PAZAPA-4460 file (N, C-alpha, C; in steps of 0.05 Angstrom, whole numbers, plus 32768, in hexadecimal, padded with zeros to 4 digits):
% residues 295
    n_x    n_y    n_z   ca_x   ca_y   ca_z    c_x    c_y    c_z   seq   type   mol
   8CBD   8A8D   8F3E   8CB2   8A6E   8F44   8CA0   8A67   8F33     1      M     A
   8C98   8A54   8F2A   8C89   8A44   8F1C   8C6D   8A4E   8F29     2      P     A
   8C57   8A4D   8F21   8C37   8A48   8F2C   8C2A   8A42   8F1E     3      V     A
   8C12   8A2F   8F22   8C04   8A23   8F17   8BEE   8A2B   8F1F     4      Q     A
   8BD3   8A2C   8F0D   8BB6   8A3A   8F18   8BA5   8A2A   8F05     5      Y     A
   8B90   8A25   8F11   8B76   8A1C   8EFE   8B5E   8A30   8F07     6      S     A
   8B47   8A2C   8EF9   8B33   8A3A   8F00   8B1A   8A2E   8EF8     7      M     A
   8B04   8A2A   8F13   8AEC   8A20   8F0B   8AD8   8A30   8F19     8      S     A
   8AC8   8A41   8F05   8AB9   8A56   8F07   8AC8   8A6F   8F19     9      G     A
   8ABD   8A6C   8F32   8ACC   8A8A   8F3D   8AE8   8A80   8F51    10      S     A
   8AEB   8A69   8F54   8AF9   8A5B   8F6A   8B0C   8A53   8F5A    11      Q     A
   8B2E   8A5B   8F64   8B49   8A5A   8F51   8B57   8A45   8F6A    12      A     A
   8B6D   8A3A   8F5E   8B76   8A28   8F6D   8B9D   8A29   8F67    13      T     A
   8BA3   8A32   8F71   8BBF   8A3F   8F65   8BD6   8A2A   8F7B    14      I     A
   8BEC   8A20   8F6B   8C02   8A11   8F76   8C14   8A1C   8F70    15      N     A
   8C23   8A1B   8F88   8C41   8A22   8F8B   8C5A   8A01   8F8F    16      V     A
   8C55   89F4   8F7C   8C67   89DE   8F81   8C82   89DE   8F95    17      P     A
   8C92   89F1   8F8E   8CAB   89F4   8F8D   8CAC   89F4   8FB0    18      S     A
   8C96   8A06   8FBA   8C93   8A0A   8FD8   8C7D   89FD   8FE5    19      V     A
   8C6F   89E4   8FD9   8C63   89DA   8FDB   8C3F   89E0   8FE1    20      G     A
   8C3F   89F4   8FDC   8C29   8A09   8FE6   8C0D   8A0A   8FCE    21      A     A
   8BFC   8A0B   8FE7   8BDA   8A0B   8FC9   8BCE   8A20   8FD7    22      T     A
   8BBA   8A2A   8FC3   8BA8   8A43   8FCF   8B96   8A43   8FC3    23      Y     A
   8B79   8A35   8FCE   8B60   8A32   8FC2   8B4E   8A4C   8FCB    24      I     A
   8B4A   8A57   8FB6   8B3F   8A74   8FC3   8B24   8A74   8FAE    25      A     A
   8B0D   8A84   8FB8   8AF7   8A98   8FA5   8B07   8AAC   8F96    26      S     A
   8B00   8AB1   8F81   8B07   8AD0   8F79   8AF3   8AE8   8F6C    27      V     A
   8AFA   8AFE   8F6C   8AEC   8B15   8F6B   8AFE   8B21   8F55    28      N     A
   8AF4   8B47   8F51   8B07   8B4D   8F41   8B1D   8B5E   8F50    29      A     A
   8B24   8B5A   8F6A   8B3A   8B64   8F74   8B3D   8B58   8F8F    30      S     A
   8B36   8B3D   8F9C   8B38   8B34   8FA9   8B33   8B13   8FAC    31      Q     A
   8B46   8AFF   8FB6   8B43   8AE9   8FBB   8B43   8ADD   8FDD    32      M     A
   8B2C   8ACC   8FD9   8B20   8AC6   8FFB   8B2D   8AA7   8FFE    33      S     A
   8B3A   8A9D   900D   8B40   8A7A   900F   8B48   8A73   901D    34      G     A
   8B59   8A61   901F   8B6A   8A48   902D   8B85   8A40   901B    35      T     A
   8B96   8A4C   9034   8BBA   8A45   9029   8BC3   8A32   903D    36      F     A
   8BCB   8A22   902A   8BD3   8A05   9035   8BEF   89FD   9029    37      S     A
   8C01   89F9   9047   8C22   89F8   903E   8C2F   89E3   9052    38      Q     A
   8C3B   89CA   904A   8C47   89B5   9062   8C32   89B5   907A    39      N     A
   8C22   89AD   906F   8BFC   89A6   9087   8BFB   89B6   9097    40      G     A
   8BFB   89CF   908A   8BF1   89E2   909C   8BD8   89F4   9088    41      L     A
   8BCC   89F6   9090   8BB5   8A0C   9085   8BB1   8A18   9095    42      T     A
   8B9F   8A32   9089   8B92   8A49   9094   8B8C   8A60   9085    43      F     A
   8B7D   8A6D   9080   8B67   8A7D   9077   8B7E   8A95   9067    44      P     A
   8B73   8A9E   9054   8B87   8AAC   9044   8B70   8ABF   9033    45      L     A
   8B7D   8ADC   9037   8B64   8AF0   9027   8B79   8AFF   9019    46      T     A
   8B80   8AFF   8FFD   8B93   8B0E   8FEE   8B80   8B29   8FDD    47      L     A
   8B8D   8B3A   8FDD   8B7D   8B54   8FD6   8B98   8B61   8FBB    48      T     A
   8B8A   8B61   8FA9   8B97   8B77   8F9C   8BAD   8B8F   8FA0    49      L     A
   8BC8   8B8F   8F9D   8BD9   8B97   8FB5   8BDD   8BAF   8F9D    50      G     A
   8BF2   8BC4   8FAD   8BF5   8BDE   8FA7   8BE2   8BF8   8FAA    51      G     A
   8BEE   8C0C   8FB0   8BE2   8C26   8FBA   8BC9   8C27   8FA2    52      P     A
   8BB8   8C34   8FB6   8B95   8C33   8FA2   8B9C   8C53   8F97    53      A     A
   8B96   8C46   8F73   8B9A   8C5E   8F66   8B79   8C69   8F6D    54      E     A
   8B82   8C91   8F70   8B68   8CA1   8F74   8B55   8C97   8F52    55      E     A
   8B43   8C94   8F56   8B2A   8C91   8F43   8B2F   8CB0   8F30    56      A     A
   8B32   8CAF   8F16   8B32   8CCC   8F0A   8B17   8CCE   8F0B    57      P     A
   8B14   8CF3   8F0C   8AF7   8CF6   8F12   8AE9   8CF8   8EEF    58      T     A
   8AD6   8CEB   8EF7   8AC5   8CE1   8ED3   8AC6   8D01   8ED2    59      P     A
   8ABC   8CFF   8EB4   8AB8   8D1A   8EA4   8A9A   8D1A   8EA2    60      K     A
   8A8C   8D2C   8E9E   8A71   8D27   8EA1   8A60   8D14   8E7F    61      P     A
   8A56   8D0C   8E89   8A46   8CF1   8E72   8A3F   8D11   8E62    62      A     A
   8A3F   8D02   8E40   8A3B   8D16   8E31   8A25   8CFA   8E20    63      R     A
   8A0A   8D12   8E22   89EE   8CFD   8E1C   89F1   8D02   8E01    64      V     A
   89EE   8CE9   8DF2   89E8   8CE2   8DDA   89C6   8CED   8DD2    65      V     A
   89C0   8CF3   8DCB   89A3   8D03   8DBC   899C   8CE1   8DAD    66      A     A
   89A5   8CD8   8D9E   899D   8CC2   8D94   89B6   8CB4   8D7E    67      S     A
   89B1   8C9C   8D7B   89CA   8C93   8D6A   89D5   8C7B   8D77    68      G     A
   89E7   8C6A   8D72   89F4   8C53   8D7D   8A0D   8C5F   8D8C    69      D     A
   8A0E   8C65   8D9E   8A2A   8C78   8DB3   8A41   8C5A   8DA8    70      W     A
   8A3A   8C48   8DB3   8A56   8C33   8DB7   8A57   8C2A   8D9B    71      K     A
   8A45   8C2A   8D85   8A50   8C25   8D6E   8A5F   8C3A   8D5C    72      G     A
   8A55   8C50   8D6D   8A66   8C65   8D5B   8A83   8C66   8D63    73      A     A
   8A91   8C5D   8D7B   8AA5   8C55   8D96   8AB2   8C3B   8D79    74      I     A
   8A9C   8C2D   8D79   8AA9   8C0D   8D68   8ABE   8C1D   8D54    75      E     A
   8AA5   8C26   8D3C   8AB2   8C36   8D29   8AC3   8C4B   8D24    76      D     A
   8AD3   8C59   8D37   8ADA   8C65   8D44   8AFA   8C57   8D3C    77      K     A
   8AF5   8C43   8D50   8B14   8C3A   8D54   8B11   8C26   8D3C    78      I     A
   8AFE   8C18   8D31   8B0B   8C06   8D15   8B16   8C19   8D05    79      Q     A
   8B0A   8C2F   8D00   8B1D   8C42   8CEF   8B35   8C48   8CF7    80      Q     A
   8B3D   8C48   8D10   8B59   8C4D   8D11   8B64   8C2F   8D12    81      A     A
   8B5E   8C1B   8D1A   8B68   8C05   8D1A   8B5F   8BE7   8D11    82      Y     A
   8B5E   8BEE   8CFA   8B4B   8BD2   8CEA   8B4E   8BB5   8CF0    83      P     A
   8B41   8BB0   8CF9   8B39   8B94   8D04   8B4D   8B78   8CF2    84      V     A
   8B5A   8B70   8CFF   8B68   8B52   8CED   8B57   8B30   8CEE    85      T     A
   8B49   8B31   8CE4   8B39   8B17   8CDF   8B46   8AFD   8CE1    86      Q     A
   8B47   8AE4   8CF1   8B58   8AD4   8CF5   8B45   8AB8   8CED    87      F     A
   8B56   8AA4   8CEC   8B43   8A90   8CE6   8B36   8A84   8CFE    88      T     A
   8B1E   8A72   8D08   8B0F   8A6D   8D15   8B24   8A60   8D1F    89      G     A
   8B3A   8A50   8D2A   8B52   8A47   8D3B   8B62   8A5B   8D47    90      D     A
   8B5F   8A6A   8D34   8B7A   8A84   8D3B   8B93   8A81   8D36    91      K     A
   8B9A   8A73   8D21   8BAF   8A68   8D15   8BB6   8A78   8CF8    92      T     A
   8BA3   8A82   8CEE   8BB4   8A90   8CD3   8B9B   8AA6   8CD4    93      D     A
   8BA5   8AC0   8CC1   8B97   8ACC   8CBA   8B87   8AD3   8CA7    94      I     A
   8B68   8AE2   8CA9   8B59   8ADA   8C8B   8B5D   8AF8   8C82    95      V     A
   8B57   8B08   8C95   8B61   8B21   8C85   8B70   8B3B   8C99    96      T     A
   8B82   8B43   8C8E   8B94   8B50   8C92   8B8E   8B6C   8CA0    97      T     A
   8B8F   8B79   8CB6   8B84   8B8C   8CC4   8BA2   8BA0   8CCD    98      G     A
   8B9E   8BAF   8CE0   8BAC   8BC3   8CEE   8BC8   8BAE   8D01    99      A     A
   8BDD   8BB7   8CF6   8BEF   8BAB   8D0C   8BF2   8BC4   8D23   100      V     A
   8BF8   8BB9   8D3E   8BF5   8BCE   8D54   8C08   8BC7   8D64   101      L     A
   8C1D   8BE2   8D6A   8C34   8BE4   8D7E   8C26   8BE7   8D96   102      M     A
   8C30   8BE0   8DA9   8C2D   8BDE   8DC3   8C37   8BFA   8DCE   103      L     A
   8C2A   8C0B   8DDF   8C3B   8C22   8DEB   8C43   8C27   8E07   104      K     A
   8C37   8C11   8E13   8C32   8C0E   8E2F   8C45   8BF2   8E2F   105      K     A
   8C47   8BEE   8E53   8C58   8BD5   8E53   8C3F   8BC8   8E65   106      N     A
   8C3B   8BB4   8E68   8C27   8B98   8E7F   8C0E   8B8F   8E6B   107      G     A
   8C12   8B92   8E57   8BFC   8B7C   8E4E   8BFF   8B60   8E49   108      L     A
   8BEF   8B51   8E54   8BF0   8B36   8E5B   8BE1   8B26   8E50   109      V     A
   8BEF   8B18   8E3B   8BDD   8B0C   8E20   8BD9   8AE9   8E26   110      L     A
   8BC9   8AE0   8E1E   8BC9   8ABB   8E26   8BCC   8AA9   8E10   111      Y     A
   8BDA   8A95   8E0B   8BDC   8A8B   8DF9   8BCE   8A6E   8DFC   112      A     A
   8BC1   8A5F   8DE1   8BA9   8A49   8DDE   8B8E   8A4C   8DEF   113      G     A
   8B8F   8A3C   8E01   8B70   8A39   8E12   8B7C   8A47   8E26   114      D     A
   8B94   8A59   8E2E   8B94   8A5A   8E50   8B7C   8A70   8E46   115      A     A
   8B70   8A6A   8E6C   8B62   8A86   8E75   8B6B   8A9C   8E72   116      L     A
   8B60   8AAC   8E67   8B68   8ACD   8E61   8B59   8AD6   8E75   117      A     A
   8B5F   8AE7   8E85   8B61   8AFD   8E90   8B59   8B17   8E7E   118      T     A
   8B48   8B32   8E8E   8B4A   8B4C   8E78   8B63   8B5E   8E85   119      A     A
   8B72   8B69   8E6F   8B7B   8B7D   8E7A   8B71   8B9B   8E7C   120      N     A
   8B6E   8BAB   8E90   8B5D   8BC3   8E8E   8B7B   8BDC   8E8E   121      T     A
   8B75   8BEF   8E74   8B81   8C0E   8E7A   8B78   8C1E   8E7E   122      Y     A
   8B8B   8C29   8EA7   8B77   8C3C   8EB1   8B85   8C4E   8EBD   123      R     A
   8B87   8C63   8EBA   8B98   8C7E   8EC3   8BC1   8C72   8EBA   124      A     A
   8BB1   8C76   8E9D   8BCF   8C6B   8E94   8BDC   8C53   8E97   125      G     A
   8BCC   8C40   8E9F   8BE0   8C27   8EA9   8BD1   8C14   8E9E   126      K     A
   8BD7   8BF7   8E94   8BD0   8BE4   8E8F   8BCB   8BC8   8EA8   127      I     A
   8BB6   8BC5   8EB4   8BBC   8BAE   8ECC   8BA8   8B97   8ECA   128      T     A
   8BAC   8B89   8ED4   8B9E   8B67   8EDC   8B92   8B6E   8EF0   129      Q     A
   8B7D   8B5A   8EF3   8B69   8B55   8F0D   8B7F   8B3B   8F1B   130      N     A
   8B7F   8B3A   8F33   8B8D   8B2B   8F42   8B91   8B10   8F38   131      L     A
   8B7B   8AFD   8F2B   8B86   8AF1   8F1A   8B9B   8AEB   8F06   132      L     A
   8B9A   8B0B   8EF4   8BAD   8B0C   8EE9   8BC0   8B08   8EE9   133      G     A
   8BC6   8B1A   8F03   8BE1   8B20   8F11   8BEE   8B06   8F1A   134      A     A
   8BDE   8AF2   8F2A   8BEF   8ADD   8F23   8BF8   8ACD   8F0B   135      F     A
   8BE4   8ACD   8EF7   8BEA   8AC5   8EDE   8C07   8ACD   8ED3   136      Q     A
   8C0B   8ADA   8ED5   8C29   8AF5   8EC5   8C37   8AE8   8ED3   137      R     A
   8C3B   8ACC   8EEB   8C56   8AC4   8EF6   8C5B   8AA7   8EEB   138      N     A
   8C4A   8A9C   8ED7   8C41   8A81   8EC9   8C5F   8A82   8EBF   139      T     A
   8C6B   8A67   8EB9   8C80   8A65   8EA8   8C80   8A51   8E94   140      T     A
   8C62   8A47   8E94   8C62   8A32   8E78   8C5E   8A39   8E64   141      D     A
   8C60   8A54   8E5F   8C60   8A60   8E3F   8C43   8A68   8E35   142      G     A
   8C2B   8A66   8E50   8C16   8A67   8E40   8C0B   8A82   8E4E   143      T     A
   8C19   8A9D   8E52   8C15   8AB6   8E60   8C2D   8ABB   8E55   144      V     A
   8C30   8AD7   8E47   8C41   8AE8   8E44   8C38   8B04   8E48   145      R     A
   8C53   8B17   8E4D   8C49   8B33   8E54   8C56   8B42   8E43   146      T     A
   8C42   8B50   8E34   8C4E   8B65   8E1A   8C58   8B7C   8E21   147      F     A
   8C6C   8B8C   8E14   8C7D   8B9F   8E1F   8C77   8BB9   8E05   148      V     A
   8C7E   8BCD   8E11   8C81   8BE7   8DFC   8C93   8BDD   8DEA   149      K     A
   8C84   8BE1   8DCE   8C8F   8BE0   8DBB   8C86   8BC1   8DA7   150      G     A
   8C78   8BB4   8DB9   8C72   8B96   8DAA   8C5D   8B9D   8D99   151      E     A
   8C5C   8B89   8D85   8C42   8B8B   8D76   8C32   8B6C   8D71   152      K     A
   8C1A   8B73   8D70   8C03   8B63   8D6D   8BF0   8B69   8D5B   153      F     A
   8BD6   8B5F   8D58   8BBF   8B63   8D42   8BAB   8B6C   8D56   154      W     A
   8B90   8B75   8D4F   8B7C   8B7E   8D5E   8B64   8B6C   8D4D   155      I     A
   8B50   8B54   8D59   8B3D   8B4B   8D52   8B2B   8B52   8D56   156      T     A
   8B21   8B5E   8D69   8B01   8B63   8D6C   8B02   8B81   8D7D   157      Q     A
   8AED   8B8C   8D78   8AE5   8BA6   8D85   8ACC   8BA0   8D8E   158      I     A
   8ACA   8BAF   8DAE   8AB2   8BA8   8DBC   8AA9   8BBC   8DD1   159      D     A
   8A9D   8BCE   8DC9   8A8D   8BE8   8DD6   8A75   8BD9   8DEA   160      A     A
   8A7D   8BD9   8E07   8A6B   8BD0   8E1D   8A5C   8BE2   8E21   161      K     A
   8A44   8BE2   8E3B   8A3F   8BF7   8E4D   8A55   8C09   8E62   162      D     A
   8A6B   8BF2   8E64   8A7B   8BF7   8E77   8A94   8C03   8E69   163      D     A
   8A9D   8BFB   8E55   8AB3   8C00   8E45   8AB5   8BF4   8E30   164      G     A
   8AD3   8BF7   8E21   8ADC   8BF2   8E0C   8AEC   8BD3   8E0B   165      L     A
   8AE7   8BC3   8DFC   8AF5   8BA6   8DFC   8B04   8BA8   8DE1   166      F     A
   8B1C   8BAA   8DE7   8B27   8BA3   8DCF   8B3B   8B85   8DCB   167      L     A
   8B31   8B72   8DBC   8B45   8B5F   8DBF   8B5F   8B5B   8DA7   168      Q     A
   8B71   8B4B   8DB0   8B8E   8B49   8DA1   8B93   8B39   8D9C   169      F     A
   8BAE   8B29   8D8B   8BB1   8B10   8D84   8BD1   8B13   8D77   170      I     A
   8BE5   8B0B   8D85   8C02   8B11   8D7B   8C0B   8AF6   8D62   171      S     A
   8C13   8B01   8D54   8C2F   8AE7   8D43   8C38   8AD0   8D56   172      D     A
   8C37   8ABE   8D46   8C45   8AAA   8D54   8C60   8AAD   8D66   173      P     A
   8C5F   8AA9   8D7E   8C80   8AB4   8D8F   8C7F   8AA1   8DA2   174      L     A
   8C9F   8A88   8D9A   8C9C   8A85   8D82   8C84   8A72   8D71   175      P     A
   8C75   8A63   8D7D   8C68   8A4F   8D75   8C49   8A5B   8D7D   176      D     A
   8C51   8A69   8D98   8C2F   8A6B   8DA1   8C22   8A8A   8D9B   177      N     A
   8C08   8A8F   8D92   8BF5   8AA6   8D8B   8BEE   8AAF   8DA6   178      R     A
   8BF4   8AC2   8DAA   8BEC   8AD3   8DCC   8BD1   8AE0   8DC2   179      Y     A
   8BC0   8ADF   8DD9   8BA2   8AF0   8DD2   8B93   8AF2   8DEB   180      H     A
   8B92   8B07   8DEC   8B81   8B19   8DFD   8B6C   8B2F   8E02   181      G     A
   8B6A   8B3B   8E13   8B4B   8B54   8E19   8B5B   8B6B   8E2E   182      T     A
   8B60   8B87   8E17   8B58   8B9B   8E28   8B46   8BA6   8E2B   183      L     A
   8B40   8BAE   8E48   8B22   8BC4   8E49   8B2E   8BE7   8E51   184      K     A
   8B1A   8BED   8E47   8B26   8C0B   8E49   8B06   8C1A   8E54   185      F     A
   8B00   8C0F   8E68   8AEB   8C12   8E81   8AD8   8C37   8E7E   186      P     A
   8AC8   8C35   8E83   8AB8   8C53   8E8E   8A9B   8C42   8EA1   187      W     A
   8A92   8C5D   8EAD   8A75   8C53   8EBC   8A65   8C50   8EA9   188      G     A
   8A51   8C3B   8EB6   8A41   8C3B   8EA8   8A28   8C4F   8E9D   189      K     A
   8A24   8C58   8EB1   8A16   8C6D   8EA9   8A23   8C87   8E98   190      N     A
   8A38   8C88   8E8C   8A4A   8C9B   8E79   8A4E   8C8F   8E63   191      T     A
   8A47   8CA4   8E4E   8A43   8C9A   8E37   8A60   8CAF   8E23   192      R     A
   8A79   8CA0   8E26   8A91   8CAF   8E1A   8A90   8CB5   8DFF   193      P     A
   8A9A   8CCB   8DF6   8A9B   8CD3   8DDB   8AAC   8CBF   8DC6   194      P     A
   8AA8   8CB6   8DAB   8ABB   8CA1   8DA7   8AD4   8CB1   8DA2   195      A     A
   8AD1   8CCB   8D9F   8AF3   8CD9   8DA5   8B0B   8CD4   8DB7   196      E     A
   8AF8   8CDD   8DC9   8AFD   8CCD   8DE6   8B0F   8CB0   8DF0   197      E     A
   8B00   8CA9   8DE6   8B10   8C89   8DEA   8B21   8C86   8DD6   198      I     A
   8B1B   8C90   8DC4   8B33   8C8A   8DAC   8B54   8C9A   8DAF   199      S     A
   8B48   8CB2   8DBC   8B65   8CBD   8DCD   8B71   8CAB   8DDF   200      A     A
   8B62   8C98   8DEE   8B6F   8C84   8E02   8B75   8C6F   8DF9   201      L     A
   8B68   8C65   8DE1   8B75   8C51   8DDB   8B9C   8C55   8DCC   202      V     A
   8B95   8C6E   8DC3   8BA8   8C6E   8DB0   8BC1   8C76   8DC6   203      A     A
   8BC2   8C76   8DE1   8BD0   8C7C   8DF4   8BDC   8C5F   8DF3   204      E     A
   8BD2   8C45   8DF0   8BD1   8C2F   8DF3   8BDF   8C23   8DD9   205      V     A
   8BD5   8C1E   8DC2   8BE5   8C1E   8DB5   8BE2   8C2A   8D94   206      V     A
   8BEF   8C27   8D89   8BFF   8C32   8D6F   8BFA   8C26   8D55   207      Q     A
   8BE4   8C31   8D3D   8BEB   8C27   8D28   8BFD   8C21   8D15   208      N     A
   8C0A   8C0C   8D17   8C28   8C12   8D04   8C24   8C02   8CE3   209      V     A
   8C09   8BF6   8CD8   8C12   8BEB   8CC6   8BF3   8BDE   8CB8   210      G     A
   8BE9   8BF1   8CB7   8BCB   8BF6   8CA8   8BCA   8BEA   8C8B   211      T     A
   8BCF   8BD1   8C80   8BD6   8BD0   8C5B   8BBD   8BD7   8C5C   212      P     A
   8BC5   8BED   8C38   8BAE   8BFA   8C2B   8B9E   8BE7   8C1E   213      P     A
   8B8F   8BF2   8C15   8B74   8BE7   8C0C   8B7F   8BDB   8BEE   214      A     A
   8B7C   8BBB   8BF0   8B7E   8BB9   8BD3   8B6B   8BC3   8BB5   215      Q     A
   8B76   8BC7   8BA5   8B63   8BCD   8B8F   8B56   8BBB   8B81   216      P     A
   8B41   8BC2   8B75   8B35   8BAD   8B6B   8B3D   8BA3   8B4E   217      E     A
   8B3E   8B88   8B56   8B51   8B7E   8B35   8B41   8B86   8B14   218      P     A
   8B5C   8B8E   8B08   8B47   8B96   8AEE   8B46   8B81   8ADC   219      A     A
   8B35   8B89   8ACD   8B1E   8B6F   8ABF   8B3A   8B70   8AAA   220      Q     A
   8B38   8B4F   8AA1   8B52   8B47   8A87   8B3A   8B53   8A76   221      K     A
   8B42   8B5B   8A61   8B3B   8B58   8A39   8B45   8B3C   8A33   222      Q     A
   8B29   8B37   8A2A   8B37   8B1D   8A1C   8B3E   8B20   89FF   223      M     A
   8B50   8B17   89FD   8B5B   8B1E   89E1   8B4D   8B01   89D2   224      T     A
   8B40   8B0E   89BD   8B32   8AF1   89A4   8B4D   8AE3   899A   225      P     A
   8B48   8AC9   899D   8B62   8AB6   8996   8B5B   8ABD   896C   226      I     A
   8B74   8AC5   8963   8B70   8AC8   894B   8B76   8AA7   893B   227      Q     A
   8B6B   8AA8   891F   8B6E   8A8A   8918   8B87   8A8A   890B   228      P     A
   8B95   8A6C   890B   8BAF   8A68   88FF   8BAB   8A82   88E5   229      P     A
   8BC6   8A7B   88D9   8BC3   8A8E   88BD   8BC7   8A6F   88A8   230      P     A
   8BB4   8A7B   888D   8BAE   8A63   887E   8BC8   8A5E   887D   231      P     A
   8BCD   8A3D   8873   8BE8   8A31   8865   8BF0   8A43   8852   232      P     A
   8C0E   8A45   8848   8C14   8A49   8833   8C0D   8A2F   881D   233      D     A
   8BFF   8A38   87FF   8BFB   8A2A   87E7   8C11   8A1C   87E8   234      P     A
   8C13   8A05   87DE   8C27   89F9   87D8   8C39   8A06   87BF   235      A     A
   8C52   8A03   87BE   8C63   8A06   87A9   8C6A   89F3   8797   236      L     A
   8C63   89FF   877D   8C65   89EA   8770   8C87   89D8   8766   237      A     A
   8C88   89C6   875C   8CA6   89C4   8761   8CB3   89CC   8751   238      P     A
   8CC8   89D2   874F   8CDF   89E4   873C   8CE4   89C7   872A   239      I     A
   8CE2   89CE   8719   8CF2   89BF   8706   8D13   89B7   86FF   240      A     A
   8D1D   899C   86FB   8D3A   89AD   86FC   8D47   89B0   86E2   241      P     A
   8D59   89C2   86E7   8D63   89CE   86D0   8D6E   89B5   86B6   242      P     A
   8D67   89C3   86A0   8D76   89AB   8680   8D8F   899F   868A   243      P     A
   8D92   898E   8680   8DAD   8988   8682   8DB7   899D   866E   244      P     A
   8DCD   8999   866F   8DE9   89A8   8657   8DE2   89A0   863C   245      P     A
   8DE6   89AC   862C   8DE4   899D   8612   8DF4   8989   860B   246      P     A
   8DFA   8977   85FE   8E13   8962   85F9   8E18   8965   85E3   247      V     A
   8E38   8972   85D6   8E41   897D   85C4   8E55   8969   85B1   248      T     A
   8E5E   895B   859D   8E72   894E   8598   8E88   8964   8590   249      L     A
   8E9B   894F   8595   8EB8   8961   8592   8EC8   894D   858D   250      A     A
   8EDE   8955   8578   8EF6   8940   857D   8F05   893A   8595   251      V     A
   8F09   891E   8598   8F1C   8919   85B4   8F0C   890B   85C1   252      G     A
   8EED   890C   85C2   8EDC   88F7   85D4   8EDB   88DD   85C8   253      Q     A
   8ECF   88D0   85DD   8ED2   88AD   85D6   8EB9   88AC   85C5   254      T     A
   8EB9   888D   85C0   8EA4   8885   85B0   8E8A   8886   85BD   255      R     A
   8E8A   8883   85DD   8E73   8886   85E7   8E66   88A5   85EF   256      E     A
   8E7C   88BB   85E4   8E75   88CD   85ED   8E68   88DD   85CE   257      Q     A
   8E76   88D3   85C3   8E61   88DA   85AA   8E45   88C8   859D   258      A     A
   8E42   88B8   85A5   8E29   88AF   85A7   8E1E   88B5   85B3   259      I     A
   8E21   88C4   85D7   8E12   88CE   85E7   8E08   88E6   85DE   260      A     A
   8E18   88F8   85CB   8E14   8910   85BA   8E00   890E   85A8   261      A     A
   8E05   88FD   8596   8DF5   88F4   8579   8DE6   88E8   8570   262      M     A
   8DDC   88D3   858F   8DCC   88B9   8588   8DDD   88A0   8579   263      G     A
   8DCD   888B   857C   8DDB   8873   8573   8DE1   887B   854A   264      Q     A
   8DF6   8873   8543   8DFB   8877   852D   8DE7   8864   8518   265      P     A
   8DE4   8867   8502   8DD5   8864   84ED   8DE7   8846   84E5   266      E     A
   8E02   8845   84E4   8E15   8836   84D5   8E2B   883A   84DF   267      K     A
   8E3B   8829   84E7   8E57   8824   84F4   8E68   8816   84D8   268      I     A
   8E80   8815   84D1   8E94   8817   84BB   8EAA   8814   84CF   269      A     A
   8EB9   87F7   84CA   8ED9   87FA   84D3   8EE8   87FD   84BD   270      N     A
   8EFF   8808   84C0   8F10   880C   84A6   8F2F   880D   84AD   271      V     A
   8F38   87F7   84B0   8F4F   87F7   84B5   8F4C   8800   84D4   272      G     A
   8F5D   8811   84DE   8F69   8818   84F5   8F4B   882E   8503   273      T     A
   8F36   882E   84ED   8F25   884C   84F5   8F0D   883B   84F7   274      K     A
   8F02   884D   8508   8EE0   8839   8507   8ECB   885C   84FD   275      Q     A
   8EBC   885A   84EF   8EAC   886A   84E1   8E92   886B   84F3   276      I     A
   8E85   887F   84F7   8E62   887E   8501   8E5B   8894   84F1   277      L     A
   8E45   8888   84E6   8E3B   8893   84D4   8E1E   88A2   84E0   278      Y     A
   8E1D   88B5   84EB   8E03   88C0   84F6   8DEB   88D2   84DF   279      F     A
   8DD4   88DC   84E5   8DCA   88E7   84CC   8DCE   890B   84C9   280      K     A
   8DD4   8906   84B0   8DEA   8921   84AE   8E04   8923   84B1   281      N     A
   8E18   890C   84BA   8E2A   8913   84C8   8E3C   88F8   84CB   282      L     A
   8E59   88FD   84C7   8E61   88DC   84CA   8E7C   88F0   84D8   283      K     A
   8E84   88D9   84EF   8E9A   88D8   850B   8EAB   88C3   8504   284      V     A
   8EC1   88C9   8501   8EE1   88B7   8500   8EEA   88B8   8514   285      T     A
   8EEE   889F   8518   8EFE   8896   853F   8F10   8886   8534   286      L     A
   8F2B   888C   8535   8F40   887F   8547   8F4B   8872   8560   287      V     A
   8F54   8864   8559   8F57   8856   8581   8F47   885D   8595   288      G     A
   8F26   885F   858B   8F0B   8864   85A1   8F0F   8879   8597   289      G     A
   8F19   8890   8596   8F1B   88B2   8595   8F10   88B5   8580   290      K     A
   8EF7   88D0   8579   8EF6   88E5   8566   8F0B   88F1   855D   291      V     A
   8F0D   88EB   8540   8F27   88FE   853B   8F24   8911   8522   292      T     A
   8F0E   8907   8512   8EFC   891B   8505   8ED6   891B   8501   293      V     A
   8ED1   892E   84F5   8EAE   8933   84FB   8EAF   893C   84DB   294      I     A
   8EA1   8932   84CA   8E93   8936   84BB   8E76   893F   84AF   295      E     A
***
């Protein structure tokens, strides 16, 4: 059955539209007292948190701490076992990752966004809420979610006060909302419980299943000096082309080949069908334009 509620100071207004009912009451830790209206009828109504009264456990004798900060000792003990995760101010992203906690008890109520969050209390092996928290558990608009054994979340704050230890939790998006809330481990105002005792109580409710290892300091990189580029290779001297093969004079060559081999003749004589070329110390006879005799 959908339930709508709102708070103004210590006054709660609870509407149940499906049955046309409204309840306006003053709230304390375990009782609501006010006026109930339905279908034009109005009458006073006082509600008390139901269930059999639990016998308060016999308190252990107070252990006097001669000196030192006993609340700080409790916080340090819990912090060592469950490192805190730091979120951004709007709780949308993680800045520093701490322990992942797994719930070991049923009934932890957490709240989305700006929904009014009432504290959960762990006592005598059970997680409970006050009367307003019991009403909030019945809402269906997604602003309240009850976590059960085996679900996981982060721890964001550890605060030891005079009357108890307060742990603040926040979940991953489920599916879009991160749910947050507080769990109190109470003790009497005139007692100073030892850190080991409170640590044992916390271990009954949550288990650290994923503390990330400490990241080592990054090693300083050795700067490698930049080597200058190697000098360019000296210019290679141009390779001279091979000398042309020697030109020789031979029988059968043409007149042009003979002149190419010997140079320009000193004299040319045409005798009948013969042509005689006179070179220095050499005479070449051609017949039909071919060398026939070399003298």
